[in-house]
Steps between C-alpha positions, in 0.01 A plus 500: 500500500354339810552684830766350725356249747508619861453259792350600835594318821281571800597403854204497739511609863384758751681833536663629819735374769219319686478242220864477407634139506153350546387198298253709303790712375686218330424662165665826613805307620546327165444824307765676710742210439442516124552878501824475700641213295413665165599853611151646446428799727149507647354842566176695532381738233234770484361315199453180705473609865359168625793278413875462499628413154814481288582412144803317366628225272505158663725286281381705203129494590348849547337468841310720743505389866211616720407493870145636552477730804126452542413227749480146369131496410542828306807398300324491164423866412858634528631204298228554238608863468863427423410205274268723297760779481763268357244300296596173665275206422361289783692194378824701532443551871668277760363515855704373795300426816481289816284188507374318812395199293864419419739353753756743633794526263318367195473702180233458235465681169156521343409656166151625586195423711287613791605681815513197732358716781797742484362853528793663320462268203122558506553876481738457206256276315226759544718794396667329204176350372589135548757254624718456190818599687774264615535433875800397706358364826724495806398232749465633857312199638162489665400630840505270800163410651506765772613782268273682257599530135528877538730475798708240320562702183554823692736325738877489464695190400599279789868435586515174303346661194740792519795259466404422141300811406794657317541185289130506412508867396811436289337199332187710431717772346655238271148389407399857409803546274440160336136585427593838353789379288425135416123480532237375741525135390872495572432658838244232580737222401781636718318627807158340545473242778845588633523568870772627730476289814551612857741292703324339792 
């Protein structure tokens, strides 16, 4: 008998109140929304001290939700530890993260690939031994000319963005559930190239 398939969903972000509600923590926001909606309790454990995680059935899919508590560029090792413990294959991992190359409010699902300059994704690729995991990219838009990329991603959403942020997080949660339960291709068909627009 084959072992039951377990899926791992990783939301990327930086720990601590300083970084809460910043663009770089979009992955954390979506992960929290999935956990709340699916009644999965996230907690720390002595076995995995560098992450919050919880396990539950999401529409019948056995799923572990994870928020690494190392800083963004060190996200990989704690994720690798829990993936190895539960014998989760790289292709059964879904990573949710912010992306400055996508317009604000746009979602894009990708099956595998490089890191696109995202240090959290780079750390995961290194720790997991490749980039065969699925990504849900949350568009946070690019930095304006006078603002550095670092300041942009570590900055908080502006008032206009905040008006639709909840809708974006909800749509991303729907994308996560679709990927887990109906497959990556279905997720791509439903959510890629969709954008929640800000009223001018």
